[in-house]
C-alpha positions as CSV (number, residue, x, y, z in Angstrom):
1,M,-3.2,-113.9,-215.6
2,N,-0.5,-112.9,-213.3
3,H,2.0,-115.2,-211.8
4,H,2.2,-113.9,-208.7
5,E,-1.8,-114.3,-208.4
6,E,-1.7,-118.4,-208.8
7,R,1.1,-118.2,-206.0
8,P,-0.7,-119.3,-202.9
9,Q,-0.4,-116.8,-199.8
10,I,2.4,-118.4,-197.3
11,F,3.1,-116.4,-194.3
12,Q,5.3,-117.4,-191.7
13,S,7.0,-115.8,-188.4
14,F,10.6,-115.3,-189.0
15,D,12.4,-115.1,-185.5
16,S,15.7,-113.4,-186.5
17,L,17.0,-113.9,-182.9
18,K,16.4,-117.4,-182.6
19,G,16.1,-118.5,-178.7
20,F,16.4,-115.1,-177.7
21,R,12.5,-114.5,-176.1
22,Q,12.9,-117.5,-174.3
23,L,16.7,-116.7,-173.0
24,L,14.1,-113.7,-171.9
25,K,11.4,-115.9,-169.7
26,Q,14.6,-117.7,-167.9
27,Q,15.6,-114.4,-166.6
28,E,12.4,-113.4,-165.6
29,R,12.0,-116.7,-163.5
30,V,13.4,-115.5,-159.7
31,V,14.3,-118.8,-158.3
32,V,13.6,-118.5,-154.3
33,E,13.3,-120.8,-151.3
34,R,10.1,-122.3,-150.1
35,P,9.1,-120.0,-147.1
36,L,8.6,-121.3,-143.9
37,L,5.0,-120.7,-142.9
38,S,4.0,-121.0,-138.8
39,E,1.2,-122.7,-138.1
40,D,-0.5,-119.6,-137.5
41,D,0.0,-118.9,-141.2
42,L,-0.6,-122.0,-142.2
43,Q,-4.1,-121.7,-140.2
44,E,-5.1,-118.6,-141.4
45,L,-4.7,-119.6,-145.2
46,N,-6.4,-122.7,-144.3
47,H,-9.4,-120.4,-143.7
48,K,-9.1,-117.8,-146.6
49,L,-9.4,-121.1,-149.1
50,Y,-12.8,-121.9,-147.0
51,R,-14.2,-118.2,-147.7
52,I,-13.0,-118.4,-151.2
53,K,-16.3,-118.9,-154.2
54,A,-15.8,-119.4,-158.0
55,G,-16.8,-115.8,-158.9
56,M,-14.8,-114.0,-156.4
57,Q,-11.5,-111.7,-157.5
58,I,-8.1,-112.4,-155.8
59,Q,-4.3,-112.8,-155.4
60,V,-2.6,-116.1,-154.9
61,G,0.7,-116.0,-154.7
62,Y,2.2,-119.6,-155.8
63,L,5.4,-122.0,-156.0
64,E,5.6,-123.3,-159.3
65,Q,9.4,-125.4,-159.0
66,D,11.8,-123.1,-157.5
67,T,9.5,-119.9,-158.8
68,C,7.5,-118.2,-156.3
69,L,4.6,-116.6,-158.7
70,K,1.6,-114.5,-158.3
71,L,-1.5,-114.7,-160.1
72,Q,-4.5,-112.2,-159.9
73,G,-7.8,-113.4,-161.5
74,M,-11.8,-114.7,-161.2
75,V,-11.9,-117.8,-158.6
76,S,-13.1,-120.4,-161.9
77,K,-12.9,-123.7,-159.4
78,I,-12.1,-124.7,-155.9
79,D,-11.9,-127.9,-155.2
80,F,-11.7,-129.8,-150.9
81,D,-11.3,-133.2,-152.6
82,R,-9.0,-132.7,-155.1
83,K,-7.2,-130.0,-152.9
84,T,-6.6,-127.5,-156.0
85,L,-8.0,-123.6,-156.6
86,Q,-8.8,-123.5,-159.9
87,V,-8.1,-118.9,-161.1
88,V,-9.5,-118.6,-164.2
89,K,-7.3,-121.8,-166.4
90,K,-4.7,-122.1,-163.9
91,K,-4.9,-125.0,-161.3
92,I,-2.9,-125.1,-158.1
93,P,-2.3,-127.3,-155.6
94,F,-3.7,-126.1,-152.0
95,R,0.2,-127.3,-151.0
96,C,2.0,-124.9,-153.1
97,I,-0.5,-121.8,-151.8
98,V,1.9,-119.2,-150.0
99,S,-0.3,-116.4,-149.9
100,L,-4.0,-115.1,-150.5
101,H,-5.5,-111.8,-150.4
102,G,-8.7,-110.7,-152.1
103,D,-11.6,-108.1,-151.6
104,E,-13.8,-110.7,-150.5
105,I,-12.1,-112.5,-148.0
106,E,-9.9,-110.3,-145.9
107,S,-13.5,-108.7,-144.7
108,D,-15.0,-111.2,-142.8
109,P,-17.4,-109.7,-140.4
110,F,-17.9,-112.7,-138.2
111,L,-13.6,-113.9,-138.3
112,I,-12.6,-113.8,-134.6
113,P,-8.9,-112.4,-134.8
């Protein structure tokens, strides 16, 4: 029997540039100030939130720490009691949302401009 066949196979990934990937992620982050939304903008966001249903495809702009992020995906859950919107697995508090877009929430035939 060959000595190499008896030895267990252990494979570990080797990060030759330790910390490099983390440094790249930090540089990709764009630090922005919280946008000041007018009363009309806030009211429009509120109307869009109430038109969202689970299963809709949307794009949401939100703030996380000091970074403005955009996420596109299917709405898993919207919870008005906890004031959170869940897109796929990401839960976003309503207070952090700065923009909402989606075909089904943009075109509301009963919306009065």
